[in-house]
C-alpha positions, 0 to 999 in steps of 0.5 A, a space after each residue: 644349459 640355457 641362454 640366461 647368464 648370470 653375472 656377479 661382482 661386488 659393485 655395478 660398473 664392473 657388472 657392465 664391463 662383464 656384461 658388455 663382452 658378452 654377445 647378447 640380443 638386442 636389450 628389450 629393458 634394463 630394469 632395477 631389482 632393490 625392493 628399496 625403489 619400489 617394494 613387491 615387484 620392482 623388477 617385474 613391474 618397471 619391465 611391464 610400465 615398458 612393454 604391457 601399455 604395446 603388448 595390451 594395445 596390440 592383443 586387447 584380450 590378454 587385458 581379461 586374462 591376465 588383469 589380476 596379476 598385471 595390476 596387483 604387480 604394476 598399479 599403474 596399468 589400472 588403467 588398462 585392465 579391468 578392475 579386480 572387484 571384492 563382492 564382500 567389501 562392496 557390500 559391507 556396512 564398512 567402508 574400507 572393512 577388509 573381505 579376507 587375505 591371500 594365500 601364501 602362494 598367490 604371488 607365486 601364482 601371481 608370478 606364472 601369471 606375469 611369465 604366460 604374458 610375457 611368453 605372448 606378449 614378445 612371441 608376435 613381437 616379429 623383433 626376434 629375441 631380446 634382452 633382459 637385463 635384471 640388476 641389484 637381484 641381491 636385494 630383490 624382494 622375495 616376489 620379484 625371486 619367485 618372478 625372475 625364479 619363473 621366468 629362467 625356468 619358463 622363458 626361452 633364452 631364444 625368446 628372451 635372454 635374462 642377464 642376473 646381476 648381482 653382488 658376489 655374495 651367494 644369493 639367498 632364499 627367503 625365511 620360511 616356508 619356501 615356494 620357488 628358489 631362486 637360487 637353485 634356479 640360478 644354479 639349474 639355468 644360467 652360465 654364471 660369470 664373476 668379476 673380480 673385488 677391484 682394487 681400490 682407486 682415488 674417488 674424484 673430486 666431483 664425487 665428493 662434494 654436495 652434488 655428489 650426496 644429491 645423486 646418492 639420495 636421487 638414486 633412492 639409496 641404491 648406488 653402489 659407488 662409494 664417492 656418494 655414499 660418502 659425500 652423503 655420510 659427511 653431511 650433517 644430519 639437518 642437510 641429509 634430511 633436507 635432501 630426503 624430503 626433498 626427494 619425497 616430495 618429488 615421489 610423491 607428486 609422482 605417486 599421487 599423478 598414478 605411479 602409487 607403486 613408489 609409497 611401497 619402497 622409495 618414498 616411505 625410505 625418504 620419508 623415515 630419513 627426512 624431517 618427520 620421520 615419527 608422522 610422515 615416515 611412519 604413517 608412509 610404513 602404515 600405509 605400505 605394510 596395509 596394502 602390502 598385506 591386503 596383497 598377500 605381500 607378507 615377506 614385503 609387510 613384515 619388513 615394513 611392519 619391522 621397520 615400523 616398530 624398531 621405529 616408534 615409541 610405545 609410550 608415545 604413539 601406543 595405538 601405532 605401536 600396536 599395530 606395526 607389532 600385531 601385523 607384523 606378527 600376523 604376517 611373519 605366520 602368513 609368510 610361513 615364520 611362525 618361530 620370527 612371530 612367537 617373539 614377536 606375539 612375546 614382546 607384545 605381551 609383555 608390554 602392554 596390559 590392554 584386556 583387548 591386545 591381550 585377547 588378539 594375541 592370545 588367539 594368535 599364538 594358537 592359531 600358531 599352534 593350530 595352523 602355521 607351524 610345521 605337522 610335526 610342531 603342531 599342539 592341540 592342547 597348547 591351542 586349545 589353550 590359547 584360544 580359550 583365553 582369547 574366549 575368557 577375555 572376548 566375553 567380558 569386553 564391554 561393548 556388546 557389538 564388540 563382544 559379541 564379534 570376538 567371541 564369535 570369531 575365537 569360537 570360529 578359532 577353537 572350531 578349527 583345533 576341534 577339527 585338528 583334534 578330529 571332532 567335526 561336531 563340536 566344531 559345526 555346533 561351534 560354528 552354528 551358534 556363530 552364525 547365529 549370534 551374529 545375525 541376533 546381535 549385529 545389524 544387517 551389512 555388519 561383519 559380513 566378512 566373518 559371517 561368510 567365513 565362518 559359513 565358509 568353515 561350516 562348508 569345509 567341516 562338512 565336506 571333510 567329514 562326509 555331509 558332502 549335501 550340506 556342503 554343497 548348501 554352505 557354497 550356495 549360499 555363499 557363493 551368493 554373497 561371495 562370487 568372486 574367489 576362487 577358492 570356493 569353486 575349487 573347493 566345490 568342485 572337489 565336493 562335485 567330483 566326490 558326489 560323481 558331478 565329474 562335468 559340473 566340478 569340471 565348470 567349477 574348476 574352469 571358473 576357479 580358473 578365470 578368478 585366479 592367476 593361475 595355479 596348478 592344485 586346480 589344473 591337476 583336479 581338472 585333468 584328473 576329473 576329465 581323465 574321468 570322464 574319458 577325455 584323455 587328451 583335455 587331461 593330458 594337456 592340463 598335466 602338462 599344464 600342471 607340470 609347466 607351473 609346478 614341475 614338481 607334482 608328483 600326482 600331475 608326473 603319475 596321472 600323465 605316465 597313465 594318460 600317456 599308457 593309455 593313449 599307447 606312448 608306453 615310452 613317453 609314459 615310462 619317462 614320465 614315471 621315472 621323472 616322477 620317482 626321481 623326485 618321489 623315490 618309495 611313491 608306490 604307485 608310480 613304482 607300481 606304474 612303473 612296474 606295469 610299463 616295463 612290463 609292456 615294454 618287455 623288461 620283466 625283471 625290472 618290472 619285478 623290482 619296481 612291483 616289489 619296491 611298490 608293495 614294500 612302500 605299501 603292502 596294501 596297494 592291490 594295483 601292485 599285487 595285481 600287476 604282479 600277479 600279471 608278472 607271474 601269470 606270463 611267467 608261467 607261475 599259474 598258482 603265484 598268479 592266483 595268490 596274488 590276484 587274491 590278494 589284490 581281489 581282497 583289497 580292492 574288489 574290481 571288475 579288471 581283477 576278477 576278469 585276469 583272476 579268472 584267466 589265470 583260473 581258466 587256464 590251470 583248469 579250475 573252471 567252476 572257480 574261472 566262471 564265477 569270477 567271470 559271472 560276477 565281472 558280467 553282473 558290474 559291466 556286462 561285458 560281454 566279452 565276460 559272458 562268454 567266456 563264463 559259458 566256455 568254462 561251465 562247458 568246460 566243467 561239464 
């Protein structure tokens, strides 16, 4: 059990009382996580505004290392760090054109980057352990939930004791595909302290009048004291609106002065309750929705969009209604919530007869079936039908440039369907024709992002279909125009590894890590590449870093166990393999490695059970047959050992399998067969031991 705490009580006053009974280190900061205040990263941003300026002054290198996560979570820190640039948007002929939207896991990477920043920033202050209090976590945005889950697991309480405060209801994970679970982290890394429901008490007169109502509004509606809330609810609607307008004016002035995160929370909240909700309120929601979508904060964007959709009258402002309902559907899909997205798509289809709207809806529904639904619910036939409908409408658009763009855009979606249908050649044809048409019918600088996107998709198709050199050529052209996107370098690194250009691949992985907050896949791939070059210590560091970010990364646990075994640390290797099997008990490679390690540790019976389990999971795993053969040889059963080595060589003709089979043949007196295997090993590796054994066997064979 760590030294972090979780205090749950129905009201903040009771939580304060319970916290006062704890022996805590000196306070670093007390922050409120209610997403109504500043939207995404409300809690993390408040903490960073308190500690980052001094940390950056003390350690300027932190600005270059964490510039993305600092300004995306806390825009008030932009003046203190290098700017985030997107080369494609700077080249675009259309100001404001967005080049791409982040992946769903981008916000979790941002959270890990913030934890890295805090670990470094707090370690050298010399102030000793400190305390962070986080209130209203039951109302936190998904981004703050990710941040707190990562912080509770990764930050030792001896450095920063985190006190999470919630109501009595159990915290719940955001809907949709889950990146990390805050409820699980609370259960694993905190001591819970629960308060009782307080007995009803008379509300003092001072908390029932207009001043109390104003206090409630000035607290941006997050005060859970029943007195101010009751006073607010007793006001006439016009009086409440006036209070919200006054507060909105104050917040707007602060936002203009630099506190732009207010535009994602409290400012739209008040404007929607002020005197002009259908004008200023909806405009504020629309801006906040667009900003959250741009940064990849899809849960927040969907919530803002839903609020706008419910508030706008489609008859009075049809264009704004369309923006809210479509963008909400798109963000729900991006957040891993395709069923909710499908409901909105259907509602939109029943409410509009605009052909362009139906074109876009058909495309989005097609993408639900092609990519957003879980694998078992994807349907290539339905995806193709919907995308074909989008293409048919696009080909009828009256404006020639719009017709060209959307015809190509929708066929790009059809290319994805063709990939899912295992028809890469047809996908490539669609992509090639699309690039040619845009070059022919659009001007220089128009839709640049989509032209690059088409080539990016072609690079992906070329890579997955084995056209590796063609994929590299595509990436070279892509990165001439779009050289600041981590995925390009990560994907090109994977292609380079397949071509055996491992050192170049490592360089690309390192560039990817510099262009994106920390993500485990790049560390894992770099570690795996380092293993190919014999850099065991470097690989171990990368596998450890992968597991720091993602403790459930099975392949990193496997790789780490293999490296530790190579370094002679058998017990540590066995512990790593066992940890992996606790998460994936039927993983054949982990079972095989566990068997080999148990054999090395002198535990043959347990080793045999592990190897048999590996072969049940994957009967064609050559390594498992080889380990079983080694166990048989050690037990003196030369016939069984030879049979198992035969199967291993049949599945994967590796020099080490042949060498060990030759040893078995030699021990059994089958010198001719042994000599043949040793000869094959020497031909492949020029191993002098193989040559010496061959000559000995030939001599023994006469």
